[in-house]
C-alpha positions in Angstrom: 14.3 4.8 21.5 12.7 1.6 20.3 9.4 1.2 18.5 7.0 -1.7 18.7 4.5 -2.4 15.9 1.2 -3.0 17.7 -1.1 -3.1 14.6 -0.7 -4.4 11.1 -4.2 -5.0 9.8 -5.9 -5.1 6.4 -9.5 -5.6 5.7 -11.0 -6.4 2.3 -14.3 -4.6 1.9 -17.3 -5.9 -0.1 -18.7 -3.8 -2.9 -21.6 -2.8 -0.6 -19.2 -1.6 2.1 -17.0 0.5 -0.2 -14.9 -2.1 -2.1 -11.2 -2.0 -1.8 -9.0 -2.4 1.3 -8.6 -0.6 4.6 -5.1 -0.7 5.9 -3.9 0.2 9.5 -0.4 0.2 10.9 0.6 1.6 14.2 3.9 1.7 16.2 4.4 2.8 19.8 7.3 3.7 22.0 8.2 2.4 25.5 5.6 4.7 27.0 2.9 3.3 24.7 2.7 6.6 22.8 2.0 6.3 19.1 5.1 7.4 17.2 4.4 6.1 13.7 1.2 5.3 11.9 -0.2 4.6 8.4 -3.9 4.5 7.7 -5.2 4.0 4.1 -8.2 3.3 2.1 -7.0 1.6 -1.1 -9.3 1.2 -4.1 -7.8 1.0 -7.6 -11.3 1.2 -9.1 -11.6 4.8 -7.8 -7.9 5.9 -8.1 -5.0 4.2 -9.7 -2.2 6.5 -8.7 -0.4 6.4 -5.3 -0.6 2.6 -5.3 -4.4 2.8 -5.3 -4.5 4.9 -2.1 -7.7 6.9 -2.3 -7.2 8.5 1.1 -4.7 8.0 3.8 -2.9 9.5 6.8 0.7 8.9 7.9 3.7 10.5 9.5 6.4 9.1 7.2 9.1 11.4 5.9 9.2 13.4 9.2 5.7 15.1 9.0 2.1 14.4 9.5 0.2 14.4 6.2 -2.9 13.3 4.4 -3.0 11.6 1.0 -6.1 12.3 -1.2 -6.3 11.0 -4.7 -2.5 11.6 -5.2 -2.3 15.0 -3.5 -0.3 15.1 -0.3 -0.9 17.9 2.2 0.4 18.5 5.7 -2.0 18.3 8.5 -2.1 19.6 12.1 -1.6 16.7 14.6 -3.2 16.8 18.0 -3.7 13.1 18.8 -3.6 9.8 17.0 -7.2 9.3 18.0 -8.1 12.5 16.1 -6.3 11.2 13.0 -8.2 8.0 13.2 -11.5 9.9 13.4 -10.5 12.1 10.4 -9.6 9.0 8.4 -12.9 7.3 9.3 -14.8 10.4 8.1 -12.8 10.6 4.9 -13.2 7.0 3.8 -16.8 6.8 4.8 -17.6 9.4 2.1 -16.6 6.8 -0.5 -18.5 4.0 1.3 -21.7 6.1 1.2 -21.4 6.5 -2.6 -21.8 2.8 -3.2 
């Protein structure tokens, strides 16, 4: 099975919008199904461990999981869209504190 990387994006955020960096990487298979992903909010001003990843979701190492301030916990996976929604909610909490 081959994978194609369809997204490899980084956005630098202004202080007003949360500071830091949003990162999004997505790979799909031949049927256009997401098979690998990495979503991250990076801000070393908030958290310096885990390469500055404040919150993130990925399925590396053979399981779906969430990173939060250095803690990694498995998550239930239903759809990639659900994961994107969860990530949006998580990092928006930090945006609202600015």
